LODREN-124068 format. One record per residue: residue number from 0; x, y, z of N, C-alpha, C in turn; residue in three letters. Coordinates in steps of 0.001 Angstrom, whole numbers, plus 500000, padded with zeros to 6 digits. Layout:
<sites>
k nxx nyy nzz caxx cayy cazz cxx cyy czz r
NUM X Y Z X Y Z X Y Z ALA .
...
</sites>
This chain:
<sites>
k nxx nyy nzz caxx cayy cazz cxx cyy czz r
0 124793 405971 606147 125021 405528 604794 123748 405772 603969 MET .
1 123882 406378 602818 122760 406723 601991 122616 405775 600836 SER .
2 121387 405439 600477 121099 404571 599360 121015 405418 598094 THR .
3 121680 405022 597060 121601 405681 595757 120288 405326 595140 VAL .
4 119560 406324 594656 118294 406038 593962 118369 406677 592571 THR .
5 117575 406145 591686 117524 406670 590334 116895 408059 590395 ASP .
6 117440 409047 589698 116910 410396 589694 115475 410484 589181 PRO .
7 114992 409491 588463 113649 409502 587925 112614 409052 588955 LEU .
8 113053 408415 590039 112120 407894 591045 111162 408957 591583 LEU .
9 111639 410123 591996 110703 411124 592521 109607 411512 591507 PRO .
10 109941 411568 590245 108965 411901 589240 107963 410743 589068 GLU .
11 108432 409521 589160 107531 408375 589068 106574 408382 590265 ILE .
12 107110 408615 591446 106310 408646 592653 105207 409744 592570 GLU .
13 105602 410899 592097 104640 411994 591963 103541 411642 590980 THR .
14 103919 411139 589797 102949 410749 588806 101989 409672 589298 ALA .
15 102498 408715 590018 101649 407660 590532 100624 408238 591546 MET .
16 101108 409150 592359 100226 409740 593336 099142 410597 592692 ARG .
17 099540 411440 591720 098612 412348 591035 097564 411589 590232 LEU .
18 097939 410464 589643 097012 409742 588762 096486 408479 589399 HIS .
19 096739 408292 590707 096247 407183 591469 096548 405837 590796 GLU .
20 097824 405678 590489 098331 404451 589880 099189 403740 590903 VAL .
21 099015 402435 591101 099840 401706 592069 101235 401477 591488 SER .
22 102155 401235 592337 103548 400925 591930 103567 399710 591007 ALA .
23 102793 398695 591363 102744 397475 590576 102212 397742 589181 THR .
24 101147 398516 589139 100529 398821 587846 101453 399676 586989 GLN .
25 102120 400646 587581 103020 401472 586821 104160 400665 586212 PHE .
26 104782 399849 587029 105883 399020 586534 105466 398068 585443 GLY .
27 104322 397451 585628 103848 396475 584625 103505 397184 583322 TYR .
28 102833 398284 583363 102454 398995 582156 103652 399672 581465 CYS .
29 104597 400163 582243 105719 400886 581682 106699 399937 581017 ALA .
30 107042 398845 581708 108132 397965 581122 107805 396500 581301 VAL .
31 106608 396149 581722 106258 394761 581868 106823 394111 583149 GLY .
32 107190 394976 584109 107808 394498 585344 107085 395047 586569 ASP .
33 106207 394261 587155 105436 394787 588300 106284 395160 589513 PRO .
34 107508 394694 589591 108367 394992 590715 109317 396170 590450 ALA .
35 109172 396824 589328 110097 397907 588941 110206 398993 590017 LEU .
36 109112 399527 590443 109165 400647 591372 109775 400196 592712 VAL .
37 109403 398983 593170 109988 398477 594406 111492 398365 594317 ALA .
38 111961 397928 593151 113414 397830 592976 114104 399207 592878 ARG .
39 113382 400152 592219 113914 401515 592207 114001 402089 593605 LEU .
40 112979 401843 594402 112989 402311 595806 114107 401680 596579 ARG .
41 114498 400468 596190 115597 399749 596834 116969 400128 596355 GLY .
42 117074 401004 595336 118363 401481 594897 118725 401149 593488 GLY .
43 117876 400398 592751 118193 400083 591373 118247 401357 590526 MET .
44 119154 401422 589603 119281 402542 588679 118909 402030 587282 VAL .
45 118034 402790 586588 117599 402366 585265 118714 402456 584228 LEU .
46 118717 401469 583375 119620 401495 582200 118904 402315 581073 ARG .
47 119665 402743 580088 119094 403635 579070 117823 403161 578401 PRO .
48 117757 401862 577981 116545 401419 577278 115350 401418 578185 LYS .
49 115496 400961 579429 114402 400986 580384 113985 402398 580736 ARG .
50 115002 403255 580896 114746 404690 581215 113850 405294 580124 ARG .
51 114144 404998 578855 113393 405542 577757 111935 405057 577820 ALA .
52 111726 403783 578148 110368 403227 578274 109622 403862 579420 LYS .
53 110337 404045 580553 109663 404655 581712 109307 406119 581419 VAL .
54 110207 406816 580763 109896 408225 580411 108731 408309 579451 MET .
55 108628 407359 578491 107498 407339 577578 106209 407090 578342 ALA .
56 106239 406185 579345 105081 405892 580141 104638 407108 580947 ALA .
57 105641 407822 581498 105299 409047 582248 104665 410089 581326 LEU .
58 105225 410259 580176 104642 411206 579211 103218 410861 578865 GLU .
59 103006 409571 578602 101689 409057 578249 100720 409299 579428 ARG .
60 101154 409042 580641 100335 409201 581838 099918 410689 581986 LEU .
61 100860 411594 581806 100554 413017 581941 099687 413526 580781 TYR .
62 099938 413029 579590 099199 413491 578378 097793 412918 578322 ARG .
63 097652 411606 578579 096380 410943 578388 095668 410593 579713 GLU .
64 096416 410727 580793 095832 410382 582097 095744 408935 582361 GLY .
65 096383 408111 581554 096403 406671 581733 097682 406112 581158 ARG .
66 097898 404863 581511 099145 404186 581011 098845 403371 579843 LEU .
</sites>
């Protein structure tokens, strides 16, 4: 049995690794939820508003090198 994961999770994982950001820090800075990445790893799928915030955080991280 396979767990469904959000398609954005691999991109989040890569960005965290490249920029040395912890899962807790990413979740807190992206959407104010330190458990976000843990829940995504557990199978949560982002809703549109949260997805937009996470994508903006990823863009900021790649553009500015910080959240």
